[in-house]
C-alpha positions in Angstrom: 36.2 1.5 -1.0 35.1 -2.0 -1.5 33.3 -2.0 1.8 31.5 1.2 1.2 30.2 -0.2 -2.1 28.5 -3.0 -0.3 26.6 -0.6 1.9 24.9 1.3 -0.9 21.1 1.0 -0.8 19.0 1.8 -3.9 15.7 3.7 -3.8 13.9 0.4 -4.7 15.6 -1.3 -1.8 14.5 1.6 0.5 10.9 1.1 -0.6 11.3 -2.6 0.0 12.6 -1.8 3.4 9.6 0.3 4.2 7.3 -2.5 3.1 9.1 -5.0 5.2 8.9 -2.7 8.3 5.2 -2.6 7.8 5.1 -6.4 7.4 7.1 -6.9 10.6 5.1 -4.6 12.8 5.3 -0.9 11.9 8.2 1.5 12.4 11.7 0.7 13.5 10.9 1.5 17.2 8.5 -1.4 17.3 10.6 -3.7 15.1 12.1 -6.9 16.4 15.5 -6.6 18.0 18.4 -8.6 16.4 21.8 -9.1 17.9 24.7 -10.0 15.6 27.6 -11.7 17.4 30.5 -11.7 15.0 34.2 -10.9 15.7 34.9 -9.8 12.1 33.6 -6.2 12.0 33.2 -5.9 8.1 31.2 -9.1 8.1 29.0 -8.0 10.9 28.4 -4.6 9.1 27.6 -6.5 5.9 24.9 -8.6 7.7 23.6 -5.4 9.3 23.4 -3.6 6.0 21.6 -6.4 4.3 19.0 -6.7 7.1 18.4 -3.0 7.3 18.0 -2.7 3.5 15.2 -5.2 3.8 13.7 -3.3 6.8 13.8 -6.3 9.0 14.4 -4.7 12.4 16.4 -2.9 15.1 19.9 -4.3 14.8 23.1 -4.1 16.9 26.3 -6.1 16.7 28.8 -7.4 19.2 32.4 -8.3 18.2 33.5 -9.5 21.7 31.9 -12.8 22.9 32.6 -11.8 26.5 30.1 -8.9 26.2 27.2 -11.0 25.0 25.8 -11.8 28.5 25.7 -8.1 29.4 24.1 -7.1 26.1 21.3 -9.7 26.7 20.7 -8.5 30.2 20.4 -4.9 29.1 18.1 -5.7 26.2 16.7 -9.1 25.3 17.0 -9.7 21.5 14.4 -11.6 19.5 17.0 -13.1 17.2 20.7 -13.7 17.6 23.1 -14.3 14.7 25.9 -16.2 16.2 29.3 -16.8 14.6 30.5 -20.2 15.8 34.2 -19.6 15.8 34.8 -16.8 18.2 37.8 -15.8 20.4 37.5 -15.9 24.2 34.2 -17.8 24.3 33.4 -20.3 21.6 30.1 -20.0 19.8 29.0 -23.5 21.0 29.4 -22.4 24.6 27.4 -19.2 24.0 24.7 -21.3 22.3 24.5 -23.7 25.2 24.2 -20.9 27.7 21.6 -18.9 25.8 19.5 -22.0 25.1 19.3 -22.7 28.8 19.0 -19.2 30.3 17.0 -17.5 27.5 15.2 -20.1 25.4 12.9 -17.4 24.0 15.9 -16.0 21.9 16.0 -17.6 18.5 19.7 -18.4 17.7 20.9 -18.6 14.0 24.4 -20.1 13.9 26.7 -18.9 11.2 30.0 -20.6 10.5 32.6 -21.3 7.8 32.7 -25.0 9.0 30.7 -27.1 6.6 30.1 -30.1 8.8 26.9 -32.1 9.1 27.9 -33.3 12.5 28.4 -29.7 13.7 25.1 -28.6 12.3 23.3 -31.5 13.9 25.0 -30.8 17.2 24.0 -27.1 17.1 20.4 -27.9 16.3 20.3 -30.3 19.2 21.6 -27.6 21.5 18.7 -25.4 20.5 19.8 -23.4 17.4 16.9 -22.4 15.1 19.0 -22.5 11.9 22.5 -23.2 10.7 24.1 -21.1 7.9 27.5 -21.6 6.3 29.8 -18.8 5.1 29.8 -17.1 2.8 26.1 -16.4 3.5 24.0 -15.3 0.6 21.8 -12.3 1.4 18.6 -14.0 0.4 19.4 -17.0 2.6 20.1 -14.7 5.6 16.9 -12.8 5.1 14.9 -15.9 4.6 16.2 -17.5 7.9 15.5 -14.3 9.9 12.0 -13.9 8.5 11.2 -17.5 9.2 12.3 -17.0 12.8 10.1 -13.9 13.2 7.1 -15.5 11.6 7.2 -18.6 13.7 7.8 -16.7 16.9 5.0 -14.3 16.0 2.6 -17.3 15.6 3.8 -18.8 18.9 2.9 -15.5 20.7 -0.4 -15.3 18.8 -1.3 -18.9 19.8 -0.3 -18.3 23.4 -2.4 -15.2 23.6 -5.4 -17.0 22.2 -4.9 -19.9 24.6 -4.8 -17.5 27.6 -8.0 -15.8 26.6 -9.9 -19.0 25.9 -8.5 -20.4 29.1 -10.5 -17.9 31.2 -9.2 -14.3 30.6 -12.2 -13.5 28.4 -12.6 -10.9 25.7 -10.9 -7.6 26.2 -13.5 -5.7 24.1 -16.7 -7.7 23.9 -18.5 -4.7 22.4 -16.5 -5.3 19.2 -18.6 -8.3 18.5 -22.0 -6.9 19.4 -23.4 -7.3 15.8 -22.8 -11.1 16.0 -25.4 -12.9 18.0 -24.1 -16.1 19.4 -23.9 -18.4 22.5 -21.5 -20.8 20.7 -18.1 -21.6 22.3 -16.6 -22.0 18.8 -17.6 -18.5 17.9 -16.2 -17.1 21.2 -12.9 -18.8 20.3 -13.0 -17.0 17.0 -13.5 -13.7 18.8 -10.5 -14.4 21.0 -8.4 -15.2 17.9 -9.6 -11.9 16.2 -8.5 -9.9 19.3 -5.1 -11.6 19.1 -4.4 -10.9 15.4 -6.4 -7.7 14.8 -3.4 -5.4 15.2 -1.3 -7.3 12.7 -1.0 -5.7 9.2 -0.9 -9.2 7.6 -3.9 -10.4 5.5 -6.8 -12.4 6.9 -8.6 -15.2 5.0 -12.1 -16.0 6.2 -13.6 -19.2 5.0 -17.0 -20.8 5.6 -20.2 -21.7 3.9 -22.4 -19.1 2.3 -24.5 -17.2 4.8 -22.4 -17.8 7.9 -21.6 -14.1 8.4 -18.1 -13.8 7.0 -18.5 -10.1 6.3 -19.6 -9.5 10.0 -16.4 -11.3 11.0 -14.4 -9.1 8.7 -16.0 -6.0 10.1 -15.1 -7.2 13.6 -11.5 -7.7 12.6 -11.4 -4.1 11.3 -13.1 -2.7 14.4 -10.7 -4.6 16.7 -7.7 -3.4 14.7 -8.4 0.3 15.5 -7.2 1.2 12.1 -8.0 4.9 11.4 -9.2 4.3 7.8 -12.6 3.0 6.7 -13.9 -0.6 6.1 -14.4 -1.0 2.3 -16.1 -4.1 0.9 -16.2 -5.3 -2.7 -17.5 -8.6 -4.2 -15.0 -9.8 -6.8 -17.0 -12.8 -8.1 -17.5 -12.6 -11.9 -15.5 -9.4 -12.2 -13.2 -9.5 -15.3 -9.6 -8.4 -15.0 -10.1 -4.9 -16.4 -13.0 -4.1 -14.0 -11.0 -5.6 -11.1 -8.0 -3.4 -11.8 -10.1 -0.3 -12.4 -12.2 -0.9 -9.2 -9.3 -1.6 -6.9 -6.4 0.5 -8.5 -8.3 3.3 -10.2 -7.1 4.9 -13.5 -5.5 7.9 -15.0 -7.4 10.2 -17.4 -7.3 8.7 -20.9 -6.4 5.2 -19.7 -9.2 3.9 -21.9 -12.1 5.2 -24.0 -14.5 7.1 -21.7 -11.9 7.6 -18.9 -12.0 11.4 -19.2 -11.0 12.1 -15.6 -8.8 10.2 -13.1 -10.3 7.9 -10.6 -9.0 6.7 -7.3 -9.8 3.0 -6.7 -11.0 1.3 -3.6 -7.4 0.9 -2.3 -7.3 4.7 -2.1 -10.8 4.9 -0.5 -9.7 2.3 2.1 -6.4 4.2 2.9 -5.1 3.3 6.4 -8.2 1.0 6.8 -9.4 -2.4 5.6 -10.3 -3.6 2.1 -12.6 -6.6 2.2 -12.6 -8.8 -0.9 -15.6 -11.2 -0.9 -15.8 -14.3 -3.0 -12.1 -14.3 -3.5 -12.2 -17.9 -4.8 -13.9 -16.7 -8.0 -11.2 -14.2 -8.8 -9.8 -14.5 -12.4 -6.3 -15.8 -12.8 -4.9 -12.5 -14.2 -6.4 -10.6 -11.3 -4.9 -13.1 -8.9 -1.5 -12.2 -10.1 -2.1 -8.4 -9.6 -3.5 -9.1 -6.1 -0.4 -11.2 -5.3 1.9 -8.3 -6.3 -0.1 -5.9 -4.1 0.3 -8.2 -1.1 4.0 -8.9 -1.8 5.2 -5.4 -2.7 2.6 -3.2 -1.0 2.3 -1.3 -4.3 0.0 -1.1 -7.4 -0.3 0.5 -10.8 -3.4 2.5 -11.6 -4.6 1.8 -15.2 -2.8 4.0 -17.6 0.1 4.7 -15.2 3.7 3.5 -15.3 4.5 4.8 -11.8 3.7 2.5 -8.9 1.8 3.8 -5.9 2.2 2.6 -2.3 -0.8 0.9 -0.7 -1.5 1.5 3.0 -4.4 -0.9 3.5 -5.1 -4.2 5.3 -6.5 -6.9 3.1 -9.2 -9.3 4.3 -10.5 -11.9 1.9 -13.5 -14.3 2.2 -14.7 -17.3 0.3 -17.2 -20.2 0.5 -15.1 -22.1 -2.1 -12.8 -25.0 -1.5 -9.5 -23.3 -2.3 -7.6 -26.6 -1.9 -9.6 -28.0 -4.8 -9.2 -24.8 -6.8 -5.4 -24.9 -6.3 -5.3 -28.5 -7.4 -7.0 -27.8 -10.7 -5.1 -24.6 -11.4 -8.0 -22.1 -10.8 -6.4 -20.5 -7.7 -2.7 -19.7 -7.3 -1.0 -21.5 -4.4 1.3 -18.6 -3.6 -1.6 -16.2 -3.4 -3.4 -18.6 -1.0 -0.4 -18.6 1.3 -0.2 -14.8 1.2 -3.9 -14.3 2.0 -3.9 -16.9 4.8 -1.3 -15.3 7.1 -4.2 -15.4 9.5 -7.1 -17.8 8.9 -10.6 -17.8 10.4 -13.0 -20.6 9.5 -16.6 -19.7 10.4 -18.6 -22.8 11.4 -22.0 -23.5 9.8 -25.2 -22.8 11.7 -26.0 -26.6 12.0 -22.8 -26.9 14.1 -23.9 -24.3 16.6 -27.6 -25.1 17.4 -27.4 -23.1 20.6 -27.5 -20.0 18.4 -30.8 -20.8 16.7 -33.2 -19.7 19.5 -31.2 -16.4 19.9 -31.3 -15.8 16.1 -34.9 -16.7 15.8 -36.0 -14.2 18.4 -33.8 -11.5 16.8 -35.0 -12.1 13.2 -38.7 -12.3 14.1 -38.5 -9.0 16.0 -36.6 -7.4 13.2 -39.0 -8.6 10.5 -42.0 -7.4 12.5 -40.5 -4.0 13.0 -39.9 -3.7 9.2 -43.6 -4.3 8.5 -44.8 -2.3 11.5 -46.5 -5.1 13.4 -46.2 -6.9 16.7 -43.6 -9.7 16.7 -45.4 -13.1 16.5 -44.8 -15.8 19.1 -42.7 -18.8 17.8 -44.2 -22.0 19.2 -41.9 -24.6 20.7 -42.7 -27.2 17.9 -41.7 -24.6 15.3 -38.4 -23.9 17.1 -37.8 -27.7 17.3 -38.4 -28.0 13.6 -35.9 -25.2 12.9 -33.3 -26.9 15.2 -33.6 -30.1 13.1 -33.1 -28.3 9.8 -29.5 -28.5 8.3 -29.6 -24.9 7.0 -27.6 -25.2 3.8 -27.9 -21.4 3.6 -27.0 -20.9 7.2 -27.9 -17.7 9.1 -28.9 -15.9 5.9 -31.4 -18.7 5.1 -32.8 -18.6 8.7 -33.3 -14.8 8.3 -35.1 -15.3 5.0 -37.4 -18.0 6.4 -38.4 -15.9 9.4 -38.9 -12.7 7.4 -41.4 -14.5 5.2 -43.0 -16.5 8.0 -43.5 -13.3 10.1 -45.4 -11.8 7.2 -47.6 -14.8 6.8 -48.2 -15.4 10.6 -51.8 -15.5 11.6 -53.1 -14.7 15.1 -49.6 -13.6 16.1 -48.2 -17.2 16.1 -45.5 -19.0 14.0 -46.2 -22.7 14.3 -44.6 -25.8 12.9 -47.2 -26.0 10.1 -46.2 -22.6 8.8 -42.6 -23.6 8.6 -42.9 -27.0 7.1 -42.8 -25.6 3.6 -39.4 -24.0 4.2 -37.4 -26.6 6.1 -36.0 -30.1 6.0 -35.5 -32.5 8.8 -33.0 -35.3 9.0 -34.3 -38.8 9.7 -32.4 -41.4 11.8 -30.8 -42.9 8.7 -29.3 -39.4 8.0 -31.3 -38.9 4.8 -32.8 -35.4 4.2 -36.5 -35.3 3.8 -37.8 -32.2 2.1 -41.1 -30.9 3.5 -43.7 -29.6 1.1 -47.0 -28.1 2.1 -48.5 -28.6 -1.4 -50.8 -31.5 -2.2 -50.6 -34.1 -5.0 -51.8 -31.7 -7.7 -49.0 -29.2 -6.8 -46.4 -31.9 -6.7 -47.5 -33.3 -10.1 -47.0 -29.8 -11.7 -43.9 -28.9 -9.8 -40.8 -28.3 -11.9 -38.6 -31.4 -12.0 -41.3 -33.8 -10.4 -41.7 -37.3 -11.7 -44.9 -38.4 -13.4 -46.0 -40.3 -10.3 -46.0 -37.0 -8.4 -42.9 -37.7 -6.2 -40.2 -35.1 -6.1 -36.8 -36.4 -7.4 -35.1 -35.6 -4.1 -37.2 -38.2 -2.3 -35.1 -41.4 -2.1 -37.3 -44.3 -3.0 -37.3 -47.0 -5.7 -35.7 -44.7 -8.3 -32.5 -43.0 -7.1 -32.3 -39.5 -8.6 -29.2 -38.2 -10.5 -27.3 -35.2 -9.3 -28.4 -33.2 -12.3 -32.0 -34.0 -11.5 -31.7 -33.0 -7.9 -29.8 -29.7 -8.8 -32.4 -28.8 -11.4 -35.3 -29.5 -9.1 -33.8 -27.5 -6.2 -32.9 -24.5 -8.4 -36.4 -24.4 -10.0 -38.2 -24.8 -6.7 -36.1 -22.0 -5.1 -36.8 -19.6 -8.0 -40.5 -20.5 -7.8 -40.7 -19.9 -4.1 -38.8 -16.5 -4.5 -41.0 -15.4 -7.4 -38.0 -15.4 -9.8 -35.7 -13.3 -7.5 -32.3 -14.9 -8.1 -30.6 -13.3 -5.0 -33.3 -14.7 -2.7 -33.2 -18.1 -4.4 -29.4 -18.2 -4.1 -29.8 -17.5 -0.3 -32.2 -20.4 0.0 -29.8 -22.7 -1.9 -26.8 -21.6 0.2 -24.8 -20.4 -2.9 -23.8 -17.0 -4.2 -26.0 -15.2 -6.7 -23.2 -15.3 -9.3 -23.0 -19.1 -9.0 -26.8 -19.4 -9.5 -26.6 -17.2 -12.6 -23.8 -19.3 -14.1 -25.9 -22.4 -13.4 -29.0 -20.9 -15.1 -26.9 -19.9 -18.1 -25.9 -23.6 -18.6 -29.5 -24.7 -18.9 
């Protein structure tokens, strides 16, 4: 009777098991195979029940150490739980044999012997972990999960290395919306193909304007998930709006909620939910997102009953999440949950080979939008663009060429036309901001000094950071006729960041 009590699994544990099966790769048929080698049957059954309750995998046990070799030959396990003190063949001998003949099997040694020397010896022989009896359930689960995570990452890296090493992309059409000739971008494509089938979250980092949403869409396409790709920008969204937008609400949840509403998680069912600007998410909302990632469930506003989420989360940010963790603005545990897979998109200045390709595309696109022939981009104009550091990255290049295409005369975009948009970098590494205006314009320019020089020009008087920031913000707004979204693209920041900056002045 005592043994049967230990095998009871609550409904909550069953839900947790389902969530863990999803986390470890889907249904039981595709779950990792675990072999328990333990001569004491009740103990082996207890380990099995604890692992099955957590939904960890496909489990079998062996009580006779002489049968282990045959079991392995019939079906290779991913993980072996090995009791050290076994009749017939000692656990150390089994460990030594398995480590040599099947190093791909991760062996977790379990023993009642609390000896540092024995533990060290087993680790040297190739054991992944060493647990002492009685083994706490959370300690057993933690060890097995660590094994599976590390082995999964090893397979992922091996797959990426093989593809980068010459095997090429399996489905290059997945990335057709991303124009590039850059080796670093092709490495990202290979990584995406390797991790796309995983249900784990993906964190995409990179400067503003690098194309993080295009990367997210490529991950979704490569995943072959049947549900839709759903995107939402969470910057500046308060906690109530975040909860309502993602989780939905029940009728009567708040004033004006006269009918129920399904949130974006329901809209993205069996698909991908893309959370942009995740670095700006409020602390209370971060906690709710953490629960969603950990438990695979959520509460609609006004509901006491949790609902199960079947959606893959991809998040993106141009923020320094390390700095935000240090000052308490971003939860460390949420960062680790989001970055199960991490993609960093390089800035445009680090992939100059892409500039000619993008220039041709954006000029043709802009010309088509205004129903005119595409102007020719002269070599000196292209060289000027290749020297520009592009703080706004691809988005800035698109904005520049759209405007330049509209202003082009005689079907030509030359260097003179672009000088008002771009900067070059001199040999000392100092940025020189080009300006087509004359002295009268400079004297009247917002933020200019009385002598007519702009504060970003490094001369006798070194500008303060506040002066430089104020000057650039005002010039960007002036150039974009007050359009904050366009000005933010020129500055390489988000529109919400620009709005906050303007509210401070």
